[in-house]
C-alpha positions as CSV (number, residue, x, y, z in Angstrom):
1,M,95.8,104.3,93.5
2,T,97.4,107.6,92.7
3,W,100.4,109.6,94.0
4,V,100.1,112.7,96.1
5,I,102.4,115.7,96.5
6,T,102.2,116.7,100.1
7,R,102.8,120.0,101.9
8,L,106.5,119.0,102.1
9,C,106.7,120.5,98.6
10,R,105.4,123.9,99.8
11,D,107.7,126.8,98.8
12,C,110.3,124.2,97.8
13,V,108.8,123.2,94.4
14,D,111.8,121.4,93.0
15,Q,110.0,120.3,89.8
16,S,112.3,117.3,89.1
17,C,109.1,115.2,89.2
18,V,107.6,117.1,86.3
19,D,110.3,116.0,83.9
20,V,109.8,112.3,84.6
21,C,106.0,112.2,84.5
22,P,105.0,110.3,81.3
23,V,101.5,111.7,81.3
24,E,102.2,115.3,82.5
25,C,99.8,115.1,85.4
26,I,101.8,117.3,87.7
27,Y,100.6,120.9,87.8
28,A,101.5,124.2,89.3
29,Y,98.8,126.7,90.4
30,T,98.6,129.9,88.4
31,G,95.6,131.5,90.1
32,D,95.4,134.1,92.8
33,D,94.0,132.1,95.8
34,L,97.2,131.2,97.4
35,E,95.4,130.4,100.7
36,K,93.5,127.6,99.0
37,F,96.4,126.5,96.7
38,P,99.7,127.4,98.3
39,N,103.0,127.4,96.4
40,Q,103.6,123.7,95.7
41,L,103.0,121.2,92.9
42,Y,99.8,119.1,92.6
43,I,99.1,115.7,91.0
44,H,95.8,115.3,89.2
45,P,94.4,112.1,90.6
46,E,92.4,111.1,87.6
47,E,95.3,111.6,85.2
48,C,98.0,109.8,87.3
49,I,98.7,106.4,85.9
50,D,100.3,105.2,89.1
51,C,103.7,104.7,87.6
52,G,105.6,106.1,90.6
53,A,108.3,107.7,88.5
54,C,107.9,111.0,90.3
55,E,108.5,109.8,93.9
56,P,112.2,109.0,93.7
57,E,112.9,112.2,91.8
58,C,111.6,114.5,94.6
59,P,114.6,115.6,96.7
60,W,112.2,116.9,99.4
61,E,110.6,113.4,99.8
62,A,107.2,115.1,99.4
63,I,105.5,112.5,97.2
64,Y,103.7,109.5,98.5
65,E,101.3,106.8,97.2
66,D,97.9,107.8,98.4
67,A,97.5,104.8,100.6
68,S,100.9,105.6,102.2
69,V,100.6,109.3,103.0
70,P,101.7,109.7,106.7
71,E,98.8,110.5,109.0
72,V,100.0,114.0,109.8
73,L,99.9,114.8,106.0
74,E,96.6,112.9,105.4
75,A,94.6,116.0,104.4
76,D,97.0,116.6,101.5
77,T,95.4,113.7,99.5
78,A,92.0,115.6,99.4
79,H,93.8,118.8,98.8
80,N,95.5,117.5,95.7
81,A,92.1,116.4,94.4
82,L,90.7,119.9,94.6
83,I,92.6,120.8,91.4
84,M,90.0,118.8,89.4
85,D,87.4,121.6,89.9
86,Q,89.7,124.4,88.9
87,M,91.9,123.1,86.1
88,D,91.8,126.5,84.3
89,D,94.0,127.8,87.1
90,F,96.7,125.1,86.7
91,E,99.4,124.3,84.2
92,V,102.2,121.9,83.8
93,P,105.2,124.0,84.7
94,E,108.5,124.2,82.8
95,H,111.3,122.8,84.9
96,D,113.4,125.5,86.6
97,M,116.7,124.1,87.8
98,K,117.0,124.4,91.6
99,D,119.7,123.5,94.0
100,T,119.3,120.1,95.6
101,P,118.5,120.4,99.3
102,T,120.9,119.0,101.8
103,P,119.8,116.1,104.0
104,D,119.6,118.5,106.9
105,E,117.3,120.8,104.9
106,V,115.0,117.9,104.0
107,E,114.8,116.8,107.7
108,A,114.2,120.4,108.9
109,N,111.4,120.7,106.3
110,K,109.8,117.5,107.6
111,R,110.0,118.7,111.2
112,K,108.4,122.0,110.1
113,W,105.3,120.1,109.0
114,G,105.2,117.7,111.9
115,L,106.7,114.7,110.2
116,E,109.7,113.1,112.0
117,G,112.0,111.7,109.4
């Protein structure tokens, strides 16, 4: 088992999860192919130790255990795994403080991606 950051993170990129990850397996894309790797964070599936510390820290509710990813977001599991082939284009980001989203913003983001919250 591993954890997956879904598209609910796209363009939100809170980074609170980065601070709590004990093995620093949460990465940001630094390359140029933003179509393949949109602006979000990614969990390296072979480095993740399945501790689950990241999930409650995400104010956007974007992180799921791989077996629990909602069907509408299912493709995000394989998408996270793509980073294994391009690690030169990823780095563990430094945490930038961001405003915590409101519950309405979280729900609007879920609806945007087809997930009813």
